[in-house]
N, C-alpha and C positions, 0 to 999 in steps of 0.2 A: 603117280597119277591117281586121282580119286575116281571113284566109281561113276560119278556123273559124267566126267570127261571121257571115260572109256566108253560109256553107253552112247554119248553124243558122237564120238568118232566112229563107232560101229554103225550107227544109223546113217551117217554120211556115206559109208561104203555100201551098205546093204540096200537102203531105200531106192537108189537109182535103178537097181535091178528089177524093182517091182513097178516102176512108173511107166506110163505110156509114153510114146515118143512120136506121136503124129506131128504133121506139119501143115502149114497153110500157105496159100499163095493168093493174093488179092489183085484183081485187075480193076482199074478205074477208068471211067469215061471222062470226057472233058467236063470240068466242074461248071462250066457255063450252061451245060445241058441239064444239070440237076435242078429239081424243083425249088429247094430252099437250102442253100448252104451259105447264106449271106453272113458276112462278118459284121459284128456290131462295134467292137472297140479295138480292132486291129486291122492290118492290111489284108486284102483278099488272099494274097499269096501265102502269108504266114498262117492265116486261118485255115486255108485249104490244106496246107502242110500239116497243121495240127490235127485236122480231121483224119487225114491219111494215116498219120502216125498212130493215133489213138485207136482207130478201127483195126488197123493191121496188127497192132499189139494185142487187141482183144481177140481177134480171130486166132492168133498164135496161141494165146492162153486157152482158148476153147479146144484147139487142135491137140493140145497136150493130153486130152482125155481119149484121143483116138489110139487104136493099137499101133504098135511099132511099125514104121514104114508106110503108114497110111497117109494120104495127102488130100486135104480139102482145098479144092480150087473154087474161088468165088469171084464172080464178076458183078460189081455193083453197077446197076443200070440206072437207078434213080435214088435220090436221098431228099427227104423233107424232114429237117430237124425239128424237134419239139420246140414250140414257141414261134414267135414272129418278130422280126426286127422292126422297131418303131423309133421315131425321133423323140428325144427327151431333152428339151432345151437345145443345147448346141451339139449334142452327141447322139449316137444311136445305141439302143439297148435291145437285148432279146427278151421279150415279154413271154413268159410261159403261162399259158392258160389252157384249160381243157379243150377248147375248140381247135387249138393248134397242136394236134397229136403227131407223134413221130411216125414216119413211113419210110420204108426201105424196100426197094425192088432189086432182085438179084437173080442170077443164074448160078448154079453150083454143080460140082461133081465131086464125088468121093471115090478115090482110087486106092486100091490095095497095093501091096508091095510087088505083085506080079503085073500090075498095070490094068487089072480088071476094074471096070466101073461098078462099084457097089451100089451107088445111088446117084441120081442126078435129076435135076429139074430146071426148067427155064421159066422165066416170068413169074418167079415166086414173089408174091406181094405180102409184105409184112406191115402191120399197123397195130397200134395199141391205142384205141380210142378211150380207154380207161386208165391211161398212164398216170394221171394225177391222183387216182384212188389207191395206188399201190403203196404199201408200207416200205419205207426206205430203211435199209440196214447199213450200219457203218457210216463212214464219211461220204459226202457227196463228191462224185468225180465228174470230169468233163464228159459230156455226151452219155450221161448215166441212163437216161431213158432209152436211148438207141441201143446201148450195150445190153440192157435188160431184155429188149426186144430180140436182139440177135441170140442171146443166151437161151431164151425160151425156144426160139426156132431150132437152134442147134440141138437142144435136148429132145425136142419132140420129133424132129425130122431126120437129123443126121445120125445121132447116136442110136436111134431105134432101128436104123437100117443095117447096122452091123450084126453079123451072125454071132 
C-alpha cells in the first residue's frame, strides 16, 4: 500500500471524529398559502416536492456545522422565490429580475443535547434586495438565491448563538 492510500484511509477514520454532527427538522405549511412558489415548466406537485427536497437538504448541510447533538428546528411560514413566473409563447418561465427578490419567513429554535433552547425566534423575515449584485461562485444550483439567503441568516443568527 502506498503512502497516499494510507493517508487517505487514515483521514477517513480520523476526520469524522472532528466533524460536527448537528441535525435539522423542517416544518412546511400548505404551499397554497406561500407568496410565490409557482412552477414554470413542471407540475405544481413535483415543483413543490423539489423545493421541499432542496431546502431540507440545504438546512441539513447547514446543521452539520452545529455541535454534536444540537438540533435546528425550522418552520417555513412564507416563501417568495426569486423571480416571477411569466408567459412566454405557449409556456411559462421564471424571469429573474432585481425587482423580484427572494423572501423567506420562518420561525426557528436551536436545541442542545439536553433539550435546552439555545436560541429561538418567531416571525424572522429574510430578504435579499441586492441578490442580483452578488458574485456567484461555482456552478449555479436550483434555488441558489434562496440558499444563499438562508446560509447568511444561519451564519449571522444561529451560529453566533452557540456558546
